[in-house]
C-alpha positions as CSV (number, residue, x, y, z in Angstrom):
1,M,0.2,-0.1,0.0
2,G,1.6,3.4,-1.1
3,T,2.3,6.1,1.5
4,K,0.1,9.2,0.6
5,N,1.9,12.6,-0.4
6,N,0.8,15.2,2.1
7,V,3.1,18.0,0.3
8,T,1.7,20.6,-1.4
9,E,4.5,22.9,-1.1
10,F,8.1,23.5,-0.2
11,V,10.1,25.7,1.9
12,L,13.3,26.8,0.7
13,F,16.3,27.7,3.1
14,G,17.9,29.9,0.8
15,L,22.0,30.4,0.6
16,F,22.0,32.6,3.6
17,Q,20.1,33.1,6.4
18,S,21.4,36.7,7.3
19,R,19.0,39.3,5.8
20,E,22.2,41.5,5.1
21,L,23.6,38.6,2.6
22,Q,20.6,38.1,1.5
23,H,20.7,42.0,0.1
24,V,23.8,41.2,-1.1
25,C,22.6,38.4,-3.0
26,F,19.9,40.1,-4.7
27,V,22.5,42.8,-6.0
28,V,25.0,40.7,-7.0
29,F,22.9,38.1,-8.7
30,S,20.4,40.4,-10.0
31,L,23.7,42.1,-11.9
32,F,24.9,38.5,-13.1
33,H,21.3,37.3,-14.5
34,M,21.3,40.7,-16.8
35,L,24.8,40.3,-17.8
36,T,24.3,36.7,-18.6
37,L,21.0,37.3,-20.5
38,L,22.5,40.5,-22.3
39,G,25.8,38.7,-23.1
40,N,24.2,35.5,-24.7
41,L,21.6,37.3,-26.6
42,M,24.4,39.5,-27.9
43,V,26.0,36.3,-29.1
44,I,22.6,35.3,-31.0
45,I,22.2,38.4,-32.8
46,T,25.6,38.5,-33.5
47,I,26.0,35.0,-35.4
48,N,22.5,35.2,-36.5
49,A,22.8,38.9,-38.4
50,S,26.8,38.2,-39.7
51,K,27.6,37.7,-43.5
52,T,30.5,35.8,-42.2
53,L,29.7,33.7,-39.1
54,H,28.1,30.7,-40.8
55,A,30.9,28.0,-39.5
56,P,29.2,25.2,-37.8
57,M,30.8,26.1,-34.9
58,Y,28.9,29.2,-34.6
59,F,25.5,27.7,-35.7
60,F,26.2,25.4,-32.4
61,L,27.6,28.1,-30.3
62,S,23.9,29.8,-31.1
63,H,22.1,27.1,-29.5
64,L,24.6,26.9,-26.6
65,S,24.3,31.0,-25.8
66,F,20.4,29.8,-25.8
67,A,21.1,27.0,-23.6
68,D,22.9,29.4,-21.5
69,M,20.2,31.9,-21.1
70,C,17.6,29.3,-20.0
71,Y,19.4,27.5,-17.8
72,P,20.1,30.1,-14.8
73,S,16.5,31.6,-16.0
74,A,14.9,28.2,-14.4
75,T,16.2,29.2,-10.9
76,T,17.9,32.4,-10.5
77,P,14.5,34.8,-10.7
78,K,13.0,33.0,-8.2
79,M,16.0,33.0,-5.9
80,I,16.5,36.7,-6.2
81,T,12.8,37.3,-5.3
82,D,13.3,34.9,-2.1
83,T,15.8,37.7,-0.8
84,F,12.7,39.5,-0.3
85,V,10.8,37.9,1.9
86,E,11.1,35.5,4.8
87,H,9.1,32.6,4.6
88,K,10.8,30.8,1.0
89,T,8.0,28.5,-0.7
90,I,7.5,26.8,-3.7
91,S,4.6,24.6,-4.8
92,F,5.0,20.9,-5.5
93,N,4.3,21.5,-9.4
94,G,6.4,24.7,-9.0
95,C,8.9,22.6,-7.8
96,M,9.1,19.9,-10.5
97,T,8.8,22.4,-13.0
98,Q,12.0,24.2,-11.3
99,L,13.7,20.3,-11.5
100,F,12.3,19.3,-14.9
101,S,13.8,23.0,-16.3
102,A,17.2,22.9,-14.7
103,H,18.5,19.8,-15.8
104,F,16.8,19.9,-19.5
105,F,18.7,23.1,-20.3
106,G,21.6,21.8,-18.3
107,G,22.0,18.4,-19.8
108,T,21.2,20.2,-23.6
109,E,24.4,22.3,-22.7
110,I,26.5,19.3,-21.8
111,F,25.5,17.5,-24.9
112,L,26.0,20.6,-27.3
113,L,29.6,21.2,-26.0
114,T,29.9,17.3,-26.8
115,V,28.7,18.2,-30.3
116,M,30.9,20.9,-30.6
117,A,34.1,19.0,-29.8
118,Y,32.8,16.9,-32.9
119,D,32.7,19.8,-34.8
120,R,36.0,20.4,-34.0
121,Y,37.9,17.0,-34.1
122,V,36.4,16.8,-37.9
123,A,37.5,20.4,-39.0
124,I,41.4,19.9,-37.3
125,C,41.7,16.3,-38.1
126,R,39.7,15.9,-41.4
127,P,39.8,18.9,-42.9
128,L,39.2,17.9,-46.6
129,H,36.1,16.1,-45.9
130,Y,35.0,18.9,-43.0
131,I,32.2,20.4,-45.5
132,T,30.9,17.0,-46.6
133,I,30.9,15.7,-43.2
134,M,29.4,18.7,-41.5
135,D,27.0,20.1,-43.8
136,R,23.7,22.0,-42.9
137,R,21.3,18.7,-42.4
138,K,23.9,17.0,-40.3
139,C,24.3,20.4,-38.2
140,G,20.9,20.3,-37.4
141,L,20.3,16.7,-36.8
142,L,23.2,17.2,-34.2
143,A,22.0,20.3,-32.5
144,G,18.3,18.8,-32.3
145,A,19.8,15.6,-30.6
146,S,21.5,17.8,-28.3
147,W,17.9,19.2,-27.1
148,V,16.3,16.1,-27.7
149,A,18.9,14.0,-25.2
150,G,18.5,17.1,-22.9
151,F,15.0,16.4,-22.8
152,F,14.8,12.8,-22.1
153,H,17.8,13.3,-19.4
154,S,15.8,15.8,-17.6
155,I,12.0,13.6,-17.8
156,L,13.8,10.9,-16.5
157,Q,14.8,12.5,-13.3
158,T,11.5,14.4,-13.0
159,L,9.5,11.2,-13.6
160,L,11.5,9.4,-11.2
161,T,11.2,12.2,-8.4
162,V,7.7,13.2,-8.9
163,Q,6.2,9.5,-8.4
164,L,7.8,9.7,-4.6
165,P,5.9,10.2,-1.9
166,F,6.4,13.4,0.4
167,C,4.4,13.1,3.7
168,G,6.8,15.7,5.6
169,P,9.0,17.4,6.7
170,N,8.7,19.9,3.2
171,E,11.9,21.8,4.0
172,I,14.9,21.7,1.5
173,D,18.1,23.2,2.6
174,N,19.0,24.7,-0.8
175,F,17.7,27.6,-3.1
176,F,16.1,25.6,-5.5
177,C,14.7,22.4,-5.8
178,D,17.4,19.8,-7.3
179,V,17.1,15.9,-6.8
180,H,19.2,14.9,-4.1
181,P,17.3,17.3,-1.4
182,L,13.9,15.8,-2.8
183,L,15.3,12.6,-2.4
184,K,16.4,13.2,1.0
185,L,12.4,14.4,2.1
186,A,10.7,11.3,0.5
187,C,9.0,8.9,2.9
188,A,10.3,5.8,0.6
189,D,13.4,3.6,0.1
190,T,15.2,6.0,-2.4
191,Y,18.1,3.4,-2.9
192,V,17.1,2.5,-6.4
193,V,16.2,6.1,-7.6
194,G,19.2,7.4,-6.3
195,L,21.5,4.8,-8.4
196,I,19.5,6.0,-11.4
197,V,20.0,9.6,-10.4
198,M,23.7,8.9,-10.2
199,A,23.9,7.0,-13.6
200,N,21.8,9.8,-15.1
201,S,23.3,12.9,-14.1
202,G,26.5,12.0,-12.6
203,I,28.0,8.8,-15.1
204,L,26.9,10.8,-18.3
205,S,28.4,14.0,-17.1
206,L,31.9,11.9,-16.5
207,V,31.6,10.1,-19.9
208,C,30.8,13.2,-21.7
209,F,34.2,14.9,-20.0
210,I,36.2,11.4,-20.8
211,I,34.6,11.7,-24.2
212,L,35.8,15.8,-24.3
213,I,39.0,15.3,-23.0
214,V,40.0,12.3,-25.5
215,S,38.5,14.7,-28.4
216,Y,41.0,17.4,-27.4
217,V,43.9,15.1,-26.8
218,V,43.6,13.5,-30.3
219,I,42.8,17.1,-31.8
220,L,46.4,18.5,-30.2
221,L,48.1,15.4,-31.1
222,N,47.4,16.2,-34.8
223,L,48.1,19.3,-34.5
224,R,51.9,18.7,-34.6
225,S,51.7,18.6,-38.3
226,R,50.0,21.8,-39.1
227,S,52.2,25.5,-39.2
228,S,52.6,27.9,-36.2
229,E,49.6,30.0,-37.5
230,G,47.3,27.0,-38.0
231,R,48.5,25.8,-34.4
232,R,47.6,29.2,-32.7
233,K,44.2,29.4,-34.2
234,A,43.3,26.1,-33.7
235,L,44.9,26.2,-30.1
236,S,42.5,29.1,-29.2
237,T,39.4,27.9,-30.0
238,C,39.9,24.6,-28.5
239,G,41.5,26.4,-25.7
240,S,37.9,28.1,-25.2
241,H,36.1,24.8,-25.3
242,I,38.4,23.4,-22.8
243,I,37.6,26.2,-20.3
244,T,34.2,26.0,-20.5
245,V,34.2,22.4,-20.6
246,I,35.9,22.5,-17.4
247,L,33.6,25.4,-16.0
248,V,30.2,23.3,-17.1
249,L,31.2,19.2,-16.3
250,V,33.4,19.6,-13.3
251,P,30.3,20.9,-10.8
252,P,27.6,18.2,-11.8
253,M,30.6,15.1,-11.4
254,F,31.0,16.6,-8.0
255,M,27.3,16.9,-7.3
256,Y,26.0,13.5,-8.8
257,I,28.6,11.3,-9.5
258,R,28.3,9.7,-5.5
259,P,25.2,8.1,-4.2
260,S,22.3,10.4,-3.0
261,T,23.5,12.4,-0.2
262,T,23.7,16.2,0.2
263,L,27.0,17.9,1.8
264,A,27.2,21.1,3.1
265,A,29.1,22.5,-0.1
266,D,26.6,21.4,-2.5
267,K,24.7,24.7,-2.4
268,L,28.1,26.7,-3.3
269,V,29.0,24.2,-6.4
270,I,25.2,24.0,-8.0
271,L,25.4,27.8,-7.6
272,F,28.8,28.5,-9.1
273,N,27.6,26.1,-12.1
274,I,24.2,27.6,-12.9
275,V,25.6,31.0,-12.6
276,M,29.5,31.0,-13.8
277,P,29.4,29.1,-16.9
278,P,26.1,31.3,-18.5
279,L,27.8,34.3,-17.7
280,L,31.4,33.5,-18.9
281,N,30.8,31.8,-21.6
282,P,29.9,34.7,-23.9
283,L,33.3,36.6,-22.8
284,I,35.1,33.1,-23.5
285,Y,33.8,32.4,-27.2
286,T,34.0,36.4,-28.1
287,L,37.3,37.7,-26.5
288,R,39.1,34.6,-27.7
289,N,37.6,34.9,-31.3
290,N,38.5,38.0,-33.4
291,E,36.2,36.8,-36.2
292,V,33.2,37.0,-33.5
293,K,34.8,40.3,-32.1
294,N,34.7,41.8,-35.5
295,A,31.3,40.7,-36.9
296,M,30.1,41.8,-33.2
297,R,31.8,45.2,-34.0
298,K,30.2,45.2,-37.2
299,V,26.4,44.1,-36.2
300,F,26.1,46.4,-33.8
301,R,27.6,49.1,-35.5
302,I,25.4,49.1,-38.3
303,K,22.5,48.9,-35.8
304,G,24.0,52.1,-34.1
305,N,24.2,53.9,-37.1
306,S,20.7,53.2,-38.3
307,G,19.3,54.4,-35.3
308,E,20.8,57.6,-35.8
309,K,19.8,58.5,-39.2
């Protein structure tokens, strides 16, 4: 006989209990979120408006920037508004929606990075066949597959969690609804569910990380036969990808590769993962890429001049 679910809402503890620190959080994360949205939106507009950024790498980068806009938007606005209230609550349905959205966009981001690594592998290791292999249809399929894979990754997490009975307490020691704190509150044996979550998030992140690192090692080995100028350009692009991979994949591996337990550092680790990569990715991919910087100058100079006329 199943246990009845008596919980209709959850209480979030947030990041800090101190009112002064919560006010600091409001200012800092409001600024970070605004910069994240503006930075990624600028990248998307530049790639779609530019006449020069038609390579597959930029097509995938526009998808990554869109995911980077949506990923923090699943949790950060709620965290910001909660700094104004003493009793931070979220409905059961809102909690599950937040869980699904965060893992959907976060998972899609990981799959897009894997696709981008494959694109760089083909471009550097098989340059003569690059145009044939990475044609428009293949790029569309790879981008679409990343979103579909992100959806299935997230819907599995959500379905496993939503069917669990919650009969109290309903207090989550976090600033958003994540899977480990919810499993801790369930009034049922969650050992098997915890193992599935570990495989679906932790092992998945680890496998993608290994694939990405191996692909970049192969790329670096192939660069030995290139000219110094070719090596410099390829290393600049791959360097951007490697930085992003580390920022995006290391926190999820720390969070989800272990059994279903919560640690004191979890809140700060997941906060870093939600806030920093989406904020830094526009800088990483523009400041290290002269083609994007030049296209951005042209696009926004044209917009400015047309507005003055």
